[in-house]
N, C-alpha and C positions, 0 to 999 in steps of 0.2 A: 650646545645640544646636550640635553640631560640623558643619563643612562637609565634604562628601565631597571628598577630595583625590585619591583613586585612581580611575581610570576604571572604569566598570561594564562588564564584558565579558559579552555575551550569547552563548550557544552556539547556533549555527544548527542546526536539525534537518537531518540527512542525508536527502536525497531520492533516490529510486531511480526510474528510468524503466522502466515496464512496457510492452512492445511487444505489441500485439495485431494480428490480421490486418488490420483496417481502421482502425487508429489507435494512439495511445499515450497514456499518462497518467503522472503522477508521484505517488508515495506516500511517506509518511514511512517511513524504514527500519524503524521498529518494527512496521510492518504486514506485513513480509515473511512471517512465519509464517501470517498470514491469507491472503495471496496464494498461498502454497504449499498451504494447505488447499484453496483454490478450484481450483488446478491439479490436485491429487489427485482432487478430486470430478469433474473433467473427464477423469479417467483419464490424466493426464500425469505423467511421472516427474519433471519439473522445470519451473521457471518459464519457462525459455527456450522450452518447447513452446507457450506461449501465443501465439506468433507465428502459429500456425495456427488460432487461435480467434477467431470474430467477437466484437466488443465486446458485442453484445446477449446472446450466450450466456454470456460471461464474467460480465457484471454481474448476470444472473439468479441466478447462484450466489454471486458475491462480495458483493452488497449485504446479504443476510441474515446472512452471516458477519461482515461489517463492523459491522452493527447489534448483533449479539450480542457482538462484541469490546468495544464501547463501552457495552453494557448498554441499548441502545435498543430500542424495540418497533417 
């Protein structure tokens, strides 16, 4: 068995802060299409419009989309 001589490099996931009317949260960059879909469902043209949306209203739309993205029920 050979010893590992090179360092193991782990790639950190890029996180993106999403600002809502009454708070903010961070998501993995890969979820940006899901966030955009939720914004569209809220009749917003872009993610930046979420600053005007209450977190409760956003998560009512986002949670089922997130579950579907990951194949959860």
